[in-house]
C-alpha positions as CSV (number, residue, x, y, z in Angstrom):
1,M,51.2,16.1,-18.0
2,R,54.1,18.7,-16.7
3,I,56.8,18.3,-19.5
4,A,60.2,20.1,-19.2
5,V,61.7,20.5,-22.6
6,V,65.6,20.9,-22.2
7,F,66.5,22.5,-25.9
8,R,69.3,24.8,-25.7
9,D,69.0,26.0,-29.4
10,P,65.5,25.6,-30.7
11,P,64.3,27.1,-34.0
12,P,64.9,29.7,-35.2
13,Q,68.6,29.3,-33.4
14,S,69.0,25.7,-35.4
15,T,67.6,25.0,-38.7
16,R,68.2,20.9,-38.4
17,P,65.6,18.5,-39.2
18,G,66.1,17.3,-36.1
19,A,65.4,20.4,-34.0
20,D,62.6,21.2,-36.2
21,R,61.2,17.7,-35.0
22,L,61.6,18.4,-31.3
23,R,59.8,21.8,-31.7
24,R,56.7,20.1,-33.6
25,V,56.4,17.7,-30.9
26,A,56.6,20.0,-28.2
27,Q,54.1,22.2,-29.9
28,A,52.0,19.0,-30.3
29,L,51.8,17.9,-26.5
30,D,51.3,21.5,-25.3
31,D,48.3,21.8,-27.9
32,R,47.2,18.3,-26.4
33,G,46.9,20.2,-23.1
34,H,49.7,19.1,-21.6
35,E,51.8,22.0,-19.3
36,V,55.1,22.1,-21.6
37,T,58.0,24.4,-21.0
38,V,61.1,24.9,-23.1
39,Y,64.3,25.5,-21.4
40,C,66.6,27.5,-24.1
41,L,69.5,30.0,-24.5
42,P,67.0,33.3,-25.4
43,W,67.2,35.0,-28.7
44,W,64.4,37.3,-28.3
45,E,65.2,40.9,-27.4
46,Q,62.2,42.1,-25.2
47,A,62.7,42.2,-21.5
48,G,61.7,38.8,-19.3
49,R,63.0,35.5,-18.7
50,R,60.0,33.8,-19.9
51,I,58.1,34.1,-23.5
52,E,55.3,32.4,-25.3
53,I,56.0,31.5,-28.8
54,N,52.9,29.9,-30.7
55,G,51.3,29.2,-27.3
56,L,54.4,27.5,-25.9
57,D,56.5,28.6,-23.0
58,H,59.7,29.5,-23.4
59,E,62.3,30.2,-20.6
60,G,65.9,31.4,-21.3
61,V,67.9,30.1,-18.9
62,T,70.7,32.4,-19.3
63,F,71.3,35.8,-20.8
64,E,75.0,36.1,-19.7
65,H,77.8,33.3,-20.9
66,P,76.2,30.5,-22.7
67,A,78.1,28.1,-20.5
68,L,75.9,29.0,-17.7
69,Y,73.1,27.4,-19.4
70,Y,74.6,23.9,-18.2
71,T,75.0,24.7,-14.3
72,R,71.7,26.4,-14.2
73,V,69.2,23.9,-15.8
74,P,69.6,21.4,-13.1
75,G,68.0,23.5,-10.3
76,L,65.4,25.1,-12.7
77,L,64.1,21.6,-13.4
78,A,64.1,20.7,-9.4
79,R,61.9,23.9,-9.0
80,H,59.9,23.0,-12.0
81,D,58.5,19.8,-10.7
82,P,57.9,18.2,-14.2
83,D,56.5,14.7,-14.3
84,V,58.8,14.2,-17.5
85,V,62.2,15.7,-18.7
86,F,62.2,15.7,-22.4
87,A,65.8,16.9,-23.8
88,S,67.6,17.4,-27.4
89,A,70.5,15.3,-27.7
90,S,72.4,18.2,-28.9
91,P,74.8,19.3,-27.2
92,P,75.7,16.4,-25.2
93,G,76.6,18.3,-22.2
94,A,72.6,19.7,-22.1
95,V,71.6,15.9,-21.8
96,M,74.0,15.7,-19.0
97,A,72.5,18.6,-17.3
98,A,68.9,17.3,-18.0
99,W,70.0,14.1,-16.5
100,L,70.9,15.7,-13.4
101,G,67.9,18.1,-13.1
102,A,65.9,15.0,-13.9
103,R,67.4,13.2,-10.9
104,L,66.9,15.9,-8.4
105,A,63.2,16.0,-9.7
106,R,63.0,12.4,-9.4
107,V,61.5,12.0,-12.9
108,P,62.5,10.2,-16.4
109,L,64.6,11.5,-18.8
110,I,63.6,11.0,-22.4
111,C,66.4,12.3,-25.0
112,D,65.1,12.6,-28.8
113,W,68.3,11.8,-30.8
114,Y,67.6,12.4,-34.6
115,G,70.6,12.0,-36.0
116,D,71.8,15.1,-37.5
117,E,73.2,16.7,-34.5
118,P,76.7,18.3,-34.9
119,D,79.6,16.0,-35.0
120,G,83.0,16.8,-33.4
121,S,81.8,16.3,-29.6
122,D,84.4,14.3,-27.3
123,S,83.3,10.6,-27.4
124,R,83.2,10.7,-23.5
125,W,80.4,13.3,-23.7
126,L,78.7,11.0,-26.3
127,G,79.0,7.8,-24.7
128,R,77.6,9.7,-21.3
129,A,74.5,11.4,-23.3
130,A,74.0,8.0,-24.5
131,S,74.0,6.0,-21.5
132,R,72.0,8.3,-19.0
133,P,68.5,8.7,-20.3
134,T,65.7,6.6,-19.0
135,R,65.0,6.1,-22.8
136,I,66.4,7.7,-26.0
137,V,63.8,8.2,-28.8
138,A,65.3,7.7,-32.6
139,P,63.3,8.0,-35.9
140,S,64.7,5.1,-37.3
141,E,66.2,1.7,-36.8
142,F,69.1,3.0,-38.6
143,Q,69.6,5.7,-36.2
144,R,68.8,3.5,-33.2
145,T,71.3,1.5,-34.1
146,R,74.1,4.4,-34.6
147,V,72.9,5.6,-30.8
148,R,73.6,2.0,-29.6
149,E,77.1,2.6,-30.6
150,H,77.6,5.1,-28.5
151,G,76.5,3.2,-25.8
152,A,72.8,3.2,-25.3
153,T,71.2,-0.6,-25.1
154,A,68.2,-2.2,-26.8
155,E,65.9,-1.9,-23.8
156,T,66.6,2.1,-23.3
157,T,66.4,3.1,-26.7
158,A,63.0,3.3,-28.9
159,V,62.0,4.3,-32.5
160,I,59.2,6.8,-33.1
161,P,59.3,8.1,-36.8
162,D,58.4,11.7,-38.1
163,G,54.9,12.7,-38.3
164,I,53.0,14.3,-41.4
165,D,49.8,16.2,-41.3
166,F,47.7,13.6,-43.5
167,S,44.6,16.0,-43.4
168,R,46.8,18.4,-45.4
169,I,47.2,15.4,-48.2
170,V,43.3,15.0,-48.3
171,T,42.3,18.6,-48.8
172,T,45.4,19.4,-51.3
173,D,44.1,18.9,-55.0
174,P,46.4,16.7,-57.2
175,G,48.9,18.4,-59.7
176,E,49.1,17.4,-63.2
177,R,50.2,13.8,-63.9
178,R,53.8,12.9,-64.0
179,E,55.5,9.5,-63.9
180,I,58.3,10.5,-61.4
181,A,59.1,12.7,-58.7
182,Y,62.4,13.3,-56.3
183,A,63.1,15.5,-53.5
184,S,65.9,17.0,-51.9
185,R,68.4,19.3,-50.8
186,L,70.6,19.5,-54.1
187,N,74.1,19.1,-52.8
188,D,76.8,16.5,-52.8
189,D,74.4,14.0,-50.8
190,S,71.6,14.2,-52.5
191,N,72.9,11.7,-55.4
192,L,70.2,13.1,-58.3
193,E,72.6,11.9,-60.9
194,D,71.8,7.9,-59.9
195,L,68.4,8.8,-61.1
196,L,69.2,10.9,-64.2
197,L,71.5,8.4,-65.5
198,A,68.6,5.8,-64.8
199,L,66.1,8.2,-66.6
200,A,68.3,8.4,-69.8
201,E,68.1,4.5,-70.0
202,L,64.4,5.0,-70.5
203,R,64.7,7.9,-72.7
204,N,63.3,6.1,-75.5
205,R,60.3,5.3,-73.6
206,D,57.5,7.5,-74.4
207,G,55.2,9.6,-72.6
208,W,56.9,10.1,-69.2
209,T,58.1,13.1,-67.2
210,A,59.7,14.0,-63.9
211,T,59.8,16.7,-61.5
212,V,62.9,17.8,-59.4
213,I,62.0,19.4,-56.1
214,G,64.8,20.9,-54.3
215,D,67.5,23.6,-54.7
216,G,70.8,24.0,-53.7
217,P,74.6,24.2,-54.8
218,E,74.6,21.5,-57.1
219,R,71.4,22.3,-58.9
220,A,72.9,23.9,-61.9
221,A,75.5,21.0,-62.4
222,Y,72.1,18.5,-62.5
223,E,70.3,20.5,-64.8
224,T,73.5,20.3,-66.9
225,Q,73.5,16.9,-66.6
226,A,70.1,16.5,-67.4
227,R,70.3,18.1,-70.9
228,D,74.0,16.3,-71.3
229,L,72.0,13.1,-71.1
230,R,69.3,14.7,-73.5
231,I,66.6,14.2,-71.1
232,G,66.6,18.0,-70.0
233,D,63.1,18.3,-72.0
234,R,61.1,15.8,-69.7
235,V,62.9,16.7,-66.3
236,E,61.5,19.8,-64.6
237,F,63.6,21.4,-61.9
238,A,61.0,23.1,-59.7
239,G,63.0,24.4,-56.7
240,D,62.4,24.7,-53.4
241,L,58.7,24.5,-53.0
242,P,56.3,25.1,-50.0
243,R,54.6,22.0,-48.5
244,E,51.3,22.6,-50.3
245,E,53.0,22.5,-53.7
246,R,55.0,19.3,-53.0
247,I,52.0,17.7,-51.6
248,A,50.3,18.5,-55.4
249,V,53.2,17.0,-57.0
250,Y,53.2,14.2,-54.9
251,R,49.6,13.2,-55.5
252,G,50.2,13.8,-59.2
253,A,53.0,11.5,-59.6
254,H,53.2,7.8,-60.1
255,T,56.4,7.1,-58.5
256,F,58.6,8.8,-56.0
257,V,62.3,7.9,-56.3
258,Q,64.9,8.0,-53.4
259,T,68.4,8.1,-54.1
260,A,69.8,10.5,-51.3
261,R,73.1,9.2,-49.6
262,R,72.3,10.2,-46.1
263,Q,68.9,10.5,-44.9
264,T,68.3,9.9,-41.2
265,F,64.6,9.9,-42.0
266,A,63.2,10.3,-45.2
267,R,60.6,12.6,-44.6
268,E,60.0,13.4,-48.0
269,L,59.6,10.0,-49.3
270,L,56.8,9.5,-46.3
271,W,55.0,12.6,-47.6
272,A,55.0,11.1,-51.2
273,L,54.3,7.3,-50.2
274,A,51.2,9.0,-48.2
275,C,50.2,10.7,-51.3
276,G,50.0,7.2,-53.2
277,C,53.4,7.4,-55.0
278,V,55.1,3.8,-55.5
279,G,58.5,4.2,-53.6
280,V,61.7,3.3,-55.3
281,V,64.4,3.5,-53.0
282,E,68.3,2.9,-53.7
283,I,69.6,1.2,-50.9
284,Q,72.4,3.7,-49.2
285,G,74.7,2.8,-46.0
286,D,74.0,5.9,-44.5
287,S,70.0,6.4,-45.0
288,S,67.2,4.9,-42.9
289,A,64.9,5.3,-46.5
290,H,64.3,1.6,-47.0
291,E,62.6,1.2,-43.8
292,L,59.6,2.9,-45.1
293,V,59.2,0.7,-47.8
294,E,60.3,-2.5,-46.2
295,R,57.2,-5.5,-46.6
296,R,55.1,-2.8,-48.7
297,E,53.4,-4.0,-51.9
298,R,54.0,-0.4,-53.1
299,G,57.5,-0.1,-52.4
300,I,60.8,-1.5,-54.4
301,R,64.2,-1.4,-52.8
302,V,67.2,-1.3,-55.2
303,T,70.6,-2.3,-54.3
304,D,72.6,-2.2,-57.7
305,T,72.3,1.2,-59.2
306,D,72.3,-0.4,-62.7
307,A,69.0,-1.7,-61.6
308,L,67.4,1.7,-61.0
309,D,65.8,2.1,-64.5
310,E,64.4,-1.4,-64.0
311,A,62.8,-0.8,-60.8
312,I,61.3,2.4,-61.9
313,E,59.9,0.6,-65.1
314,A,58.5,-2.2,-62.7
315,S,56.6,0.5,-60.4
316,W,54.9,1.7,-63.4
317,A,53.1,-1.4,-63.7
318,L,51.2,-0.7,-60.2
319,K,48.2,0.8,-60.4
320,F,48.3,4.7,-59.7
321,R,47.0,6.2,-56.3
322,D,46.8,9.9,-55.2
323,V,46.3,8.9,-51.7
324,D,47.4,5.8,-49.6
325,E,45.1,5.9,-46.4
326,T,47.6,3.1,-44.6
327,F,50.1,6.0,-44.0
328,Q,47.3,7.4,-41.3
329,S,49.5,5.9,-38.9
330,F,52.2,8.5,-39.3
331,D,49.4,11.3,-39.2
332,D,51.3,14.1,-36.6
333,A,48.3,13.1,-34.0
334,A,49.2,9.2,-33.8
335,I,52.8,10.1,-33.4
336,T,52.0,12.5,-30.7
337,G,50.3,10.1,-28.9
338,E,53.6,7.4,-29.2
339,Y,55.3,10.0,-27.4
340,V,52.7,10.5,-24.7
341,D,52.3,6.8,-24.3
342,L,56.3,6.5,-24.2
343,F,56.4,9.0,-21.4
344,R,53.5,7.2,-19.4
345,R,54.9,4.2,-19.6
346,V,58.6,5.0,-18.3
347,G,56.9,7.3,-15.4
348,V,55.3,4.3,-14.4
349,E,58.4,2.0,-14.5
350,A,60.8,4.7,-12.6
351,R,58.0,4.7,-9.6
């Protein structure tokens, strides 16, 4: 399958989780043997419009003014003659350029709309970007609802979650045993204070330890709060660990607690659940995290912050695991397969 990826600002130009997801999917499709070309703004210094990065072809659409990107993409797509156009939702103008190019090439347009795209766009452009693609892929039902608020429909939207490399879990040794793990960038949205207050309610219970993974502007304040609550000696602030070390922590932990206020997709929670952790999720209005533990025996949802300590205690009554095979359905290969199936299905529908 020939796949044209309209991605104005791929990594390293963008550090959004949504941009990283689209890069991973494009790379996985290419690794499967599909012919993938990424149409982007060039950042490389070497001569030439085309460059290969980790085996993935990138084509610089314009080396001149960035605004020319939108006017040149349609013609490039028509000449490329792809089977499908796959576009990032950021910026909306690029979605419209991809839509026009897909029409010229007479192929479907699939848009990956993660939910962390920059705000500030004219609502009319957002509405057009949400209503024109053949399908829009969101990582969660939460984000699917948000896209529909911009003008998409139930029929034109689909949910494909983030994937994880399940084999890395199996081949990584568990770390030391601990009762609680938490991971997030430590900023205003991390809401670690709710977990620390819950742990303070459990301070008189012997034997538990907790590890906080992540760094950020609020780390020092949270470390101070832990000391003020007299649990500083039981809560380890491990910093921003690489993936293998995170997996080791999760495989050694009994419970992963999710309290962040904003999560389009709770990727660290998914890794922890696949590592066998019981998931305790504090439901937030701007988070999809609860979707990962719905209808799961090893998942507990909390609507009242005051009940978080009770939920943590209840999670400890469940048997310890260090791998949960039921999460193999989230393996990268399975998720890539879902994209391929979607591309083929909409391709048949478009004929």
